[in-house]
C-alpha positions in Angstrom: -10.4 59.1 -6.6 -8.6 58.0 -9.7 -9.5 55.1 -11.9 -6.2 53.4 -11.0 -7.0 53.3 -7.3 -10.3 51.7 -8.1 -8.9 49.1 -10.5 -6.1 47.9 -8.2 -8.3 46.4 -5.4 -10.5 44.8 -8.1 -7.4 43.2 -9.7 -6.2 41.9 -6.3 -9.7 40.5 -5.5 -9.9 38.9 -8.9 -6.4 37.3 -8.4 -7.5 35.9 -5.0 -10.7 34.5 -6.3 -9.3 32.7 -9.3 -6.0 31.5 -7.8 -7.3 30.5 -4.4 -10.3 28.7 -5.9 -8.0 25.7 -6.6 -6.9 25.8 -3.0 -10.5 25.6 -1.9 -10.9 22.4 -3.9 -7.6 21.1 -2.5 -8.7 21.8 1.1 -12.0 20.0 0.4 -10.3 16.9 -1.1 -7.8 16.9 1.8 -10.7 17.0 4.3 -12.4 14.1 2.5 -9.2 12.0 2.5 -8.5 12.6 6.2 -12.1 11.9 7.4 -12.3 8.8 5.1 -9.1 7.5 6.6 -10.5 8.0 10.1 -13.7 6.3 9.3 -11.9 3.4 7.7 -9.7 3.1 10.8 -12.8 2.9 13.0 -14.0 -0.1 10.9 -10.6 -1.7 11.0 -10.2 -1.4 14.7 -13.7 -2.8 15.3 -12.8 -5.7 13.1 -9.8 -6.4 15.3 -11.9 -6.3 18.5 -14.6 -8.5 17.1 -12.2 -11.2 15.9 -12.6 -14.3 18.0 -9.9 -16.5 16.5 -6.9 -16.3 14.3 -8.9 -16.3 11.0 -11.5 -13.7 12.0 -8.8 -11.5 13.6 -7.2 -11.4 10.1 -10.3 -11.1 7.9 -12.6 -8.8 9.9 -10.3 -5.7 10.0 -9.7 -5.8 6.3 -13.3 -6.7 5.4 -14.8 -4.0 7.6 -12.5 -1.3 6.2 -13.3 -2.4 2.7 -17.0 -2.1 3.4 -16.5 1.6 4.2 -14.8 2.1 0.8 -17.7 0.3 -0.8 -20.1 2.7 0.7 -18.1 5.6 -0.8 -18.1 3.9 -4.1 -21.9 3.6 -4.1 -22.4 7.2 -3.0 -20.0 8.8 -5.5 -20.3 6.7 -8.7 -23.4 4.6 -9.0 -25.8 7.2 -7.8 -24.4 9.7 -10.3 -23.9 7.5 -13.3 -26.8 5.1 -13.2 -29.8 5.8 -15.4 -31.9 2.9 -14.0 -34.3 3.7 -11.2 -34.2 0.1 -9.9 -30.3 0.2 -9.8 -30.4 3.5 -8.0 -32.8 2.2 -5.4 -30.6 -0.9 -4.8 -27.5 1.3 -4.6 -29.1 3.8 -2.2 -30.5 1.0 0.0 -27.1 -0.8 0.3 -25.3 2.5 0.8 -27.4 3.4 3.8 -27.0 -0.1 5.1 -23.2 0.1 4.9 -23.3 3.7 6.2 -25.3 2.4 9.3 -22.6 -0.2 9.9 -19.9 2.4 9.6 -21.6 4.7 12.1 -22.0 1.7 14.4 -18.3 1.0 14.1 -17.4 4.6 15.0 -19.7 4.5 18.1 -18.4 1.1 19.1 -14.8 2.1 18.9 -15.5 5.3 20.9 -17.3 3.5 23.7 -14.7 0.8 23.7 -12.0 3.4 24.2 -14.0 4.9 27.1 -14.5 1.4 28.6 -10.8 0.6 28.3 -10.0 3.8 30.2 -12.6 3.1 32.9 -11.4 -0.5 33.3 -7.7 0.3 33.6 -7.7 -0.4 37.3 -9.5 -3.7 36.9 -7.1 -4.6 34.1 -4.1 -4.0 36.4 -5.7 -6.2 39.1 -6.5 -8.9 36.5 -3.0 -8.9 35.1 -1.6 -9.3 38.7 -4.0 -12.2 39.4 -3.1 -13.9 36.1 0.6 -13.7 36.9 -0.1 -15.1 40.4 -2.2 -17.8 38.8 0.7 -18.8 36.5 3.0 -19.1 39.5 0.4 -21.1 41.4 0.1 -23.5 38.4 3.8 -24.0 38.6 3.5 -24.8 42.3 0.8 -27.4 41.6 3.0 -29.1 39.0 6.0 -29.1 41.3 3.8 -30.5 44.1 2.5 -33.3 41.9 6.0 -34.2 40.9 7.1 -34.3 44.5 4.1 -36.5 45.5 4.8 -38.9 42.6 8.5 -39.2 43.4 8.3 -39.7 47.2 7.6 -43.0 48.9 8.0 -42.1 52.6 6.2 -38.8 53.1 3.1 -39.4 51.0 0.7 -37.6 53.4 3.0 -34.6 53.7 3.3 -34.3 49.9 -0.4 -34.8 49.4 -1.1 -31.9 51.9 1.3 -29.7 49.9 -0.4 -30.6 46.6 -3.9 -29.9 48.0 -2.7 -26.5 49.4 -1.2 -25.5 46.0 -4.4 -26.6 44.2 -6.6 -24.6 46.6 -4.5 -21.5 46.0 -4.7 -22.0 42.3 -8.5 -22.5 42.4 -8.9 -19.4 44.5 -7.0 -17.3 41.9 -9.0 -18.8 39.1 -12.2 -17.7 40.9 -10.7 -14.2 41.3 -9.9 -13.9 37.6 -13.4 -15.1 36.7 -15.0 -12.5 39.0 -12.8 -9.8 37.4 -13.8 -11.0 34.0 -17.5 -10.8 34.9 -17.0 -7.3 36.4 -15.1 -6.1 33.3 -16.5 -7.5 30.1 -14.5 -7.1 26.9 -14.3 -3.5 25.7 -16.0 -4.5 22.4 -19.1 -5.3 24.4 -19.4 -1.8 25.9 -21.8 -0.6 23.2 -24.1 -3.6 23.6 -24.4 -3.1 27.3 -25.1 0.6 26.8 -27.7 -0.1 24.0 -29.4 -2.8 26.1 -29.7 -0.4 29.0 -31.2 2.3 26.8 -33.7 -0.1 25.3 -34.8 -1.2 28.8 -35.0 2.2 30.3 -36.7 4.1 27.5 -38.8 1.5 25.6 -39.1 -1.3 28.1 -37.4 -3.8 25.7 -35.3 -6.4 27.5 -32.5 -7.9 25.3 -29.4 -9.5 26.5 -26.2 -7.7 25.4 -24.7 -11.0 24.2 -27.8 -11.6 22.0 -27.6 -8.1 20.6 -23.9 -8.7 19.9 -24.8 -11.9 18.0 -27.4 -10.0 15.8 -24.9 -7.3 15.0 -22.2 -9.8 14.1 -24.7 -11.5 11.7 -25.4 -8.0 10.1 -21.7 -7.5 9.5 -21.4 -11.0 8.1 -24.3 -10.3 5.8 -22.6 -7.1 4.5 -19.4 -9.0 3.9 -21.1 -11.7 2.0 -23.6 -9.8 -0.2 -21.6 -6.6 -1.0 -19.3 -8.2 -3.7 -22.4 -9.6 -5.5 -24.3 -6.3 -5.3 -21.4 -4.2 -6.4 -20.5 -6.5 -9.2 -24.1 -6.6 -10.5 -24.5 -2.8 -10.4 -21.1 -2.2 -12.0 -21.7 -4.8 -14.7 -25.0 -3.2 -15.7 -23.4 0.3 -15.8 -20.4 -0.8 -17.9 -22.7 -2.5 -20.3 -25.0 0.5 -20.7 -22.4 3.3 -20.7 -22.2 5.0 -24.2 -18.8 5.6 -25.8 -18.0 9.3 -25.6 -14.9 11.3 -26.6 -13.5 14.6 -27.8 -12.0 15.7 -31.0 -10.3 18.9 -32.2 -12.1 20.8 -35.0 -10.9 23.9 -36.9 -12.7 27.2 -36.6 -14.4 26.7 -40.0 -15.7 23.2 -38.9 -16.9 24.7 -35.6 -18.8 27.3 -37.6 -20.5 24.6 -39.5 -21.4 22.8 -36.3 -22.8 25.9 -34.6 -24.4 27.4 -37.7 -22.3 30.6 -37.5 -20.0 32.3 -39.9 -16.8 33.8 -38.5 -14.0 35.6 -40.3 -11.1 34.9 -38.0 -9.5 31.6 -39.0 -6.3 32.1 -37.0 -7.8 31.2 -33.6 -6.9 27.9 -32.0 -9.0 24.8 -32.6 -11.8 24.0 -30.1 -12.9 20.8 -28.5 -16.4 19.4 -29.3 -17.9 16.2 -28.1 -18.3 13.1 -30.3 -20.4 10.1 -29.7 -20.8 6.7 -31.4 -24.0 5.1 -32.7 -24.9 3.9 -29.2 -25.1 7.4 -27.8 -28.5 8.8 -26.8 -30.0 11.2 -29.3 -33.6 12.3 -30.1 -34.0 9.6 -32.7 -31.1 7.4 -31.8 -29.4 8.0 -35.2 -25.9 8.3 -33.8 -25.8 12.1 -34.6 -25.7 14.9 -32.1 -28.0 17.8 -32.8 -26.4 21.2 -32.0 -28.4 24.4 -31.5 -27.0 27.5 -33.3 -25.0 29.7 -30.9 -25.0 33.5 -31.3 -22.7 36.1 -29.9 -24.1 37.7 -26.7 -23.4 41.4 -27.2 -24.3 42.3 -23.6 -21.9 39.7 -22.2 -19.2 41.0 -24.6 -19.7 44.5 -23.3 -19.3 43.3 -19.7 -16.0 41.7 -20.5 -14.8 44.8 -22.4 -15.5 46.9 -19.4 -13.6 44.6 -17.1 -10.6 44.4 -19.5 -10.1 48.1 -19.3 -8.4 47.7 -15.9 -6.6 44.4 -16.6 -3.0 43.7 -17.6 -1.2 40.5 -18.3 -2.5 37.0 -18.7 -6.3 36.4 -18.9 -7.8 33.0 -18.6 -11.0 31.5 -20.1 -12.4 31.0 -16.6 -12.1 34.7 -15.9 -13.9 35.6 -19.1 -16.5 33.0 -18.4 -17.1 34.5 -14.9 -17.1 38.1 -16.1 -19.5 37.4 -19.0 -21.9 35.4 -17.0 -22.1 32.7 -19.7 -21.3 29.1 -18.9 -21.6 27.4 -22.3 -18.2 26.8 -23.9 -19.3 27.9 -27.4 -20.6 31.2 -26.0 -17.4 32.0 -24.3 -15.4 31.0 -27.4 -17.4 33.5 -29.5 -16.7 36.3 -26.9 -13.0 35.5 -26.9 -12.9 35.6 -30.7 -14.7 38.9 -30.8 -12.3 40.3 -28.2 -9.3 39.1 -30.3 -10.7 40.7 -33.4 -11.3 44.0 -31.6 -7.8 44.0 -30.0 -8.9 43.7 -26.4 -7.1 40.3 -26.3 -3.9 39.0 -27.9 -3.1 35.4 -28.3 0.5 34.6 -27.4 2.8 32.0 -29.0 2.0 29.5 -26.3 -1.7 29.8 -26.9 -2.5 31.8 -23.7 -4.5 35.1 -23.8 -3.1 38.4 -22.8 -5.0 41.6 -22.1 -4.4 44.5 -24.5 -5.8 47.9 -25.3 -7.3 48.4 -28.8 -6.2 51.5 -30.7 -9.7 52.1 -31.9 -12.6 51.6 -29.4 -15.1 49.1 -30.8 -18.7 50.0 -30.4 -21.1 47.2 -29.4 
């Protein structure tokens, strides 16, 4: 089997790995965005169902959805950036509290949807009774007007009025019985949890009382979350050091790394800079850098790989093939390959694989 037949599958596999890796990240971000939108929708819909008047029907959906976003904020930013154990404990505790409410919202919406489907027949009967009740109410009003306007047939008009009122009262009783038989769909989870507590742990709690407790927990989250998030964020902003990046020439980079290199035509590199508030061993405002030496073994691995490569070569590919993760180490390997002729830097700054006229011996 020729060397060309061996290198071709390797080149294809390498292309798939490096060019599809960005797609893996994109798929992950897309999944996070979609699932977050679904979770926020659960909170929003539960807020609509729990609203009891015009104000709560407007505030609860937006507030519950924002609590879900606050939980994401606590999980993704505070827990990674905070250096204080106390702030981390507060952030984790409140995150799990908001996460529990978010899970409750998802379960509530699911059971409410099931209850709405199961009560579809009752709802049709209730709607019919309500329409009949509206007509009966109109008959009562008409009978009252007839009784008030007549002077000769008072007993007859009174009988008509009482009959209309009895029909209306009977329909009111039917609607009330249907309401008792079909509680609001938002109460489905409370009836289910109440039954589970009674059957498995012997705890008797009224579903309405359980609903009141959960509503108070949601109200507590809406009230305290702004203060907790503001306090945590204010502490983090006040204690975050100023960091940045600057470009240095190869000669300056040699001085920083303690190395001497002869190739001064390579592109500038990026090194971190910090101000006097940055953390350092003695808090002097200076960053101590350890000397970086060229890894000959890693350089040999990259040379072996470059024998079968053609066209553009990225730093990430060299980083993967060399097994070195430190930026300075990879930079030294790239410069050595440029000096030996295994790589050529094009006018746009990109690297291109090449074949040296004279093989370099490591």
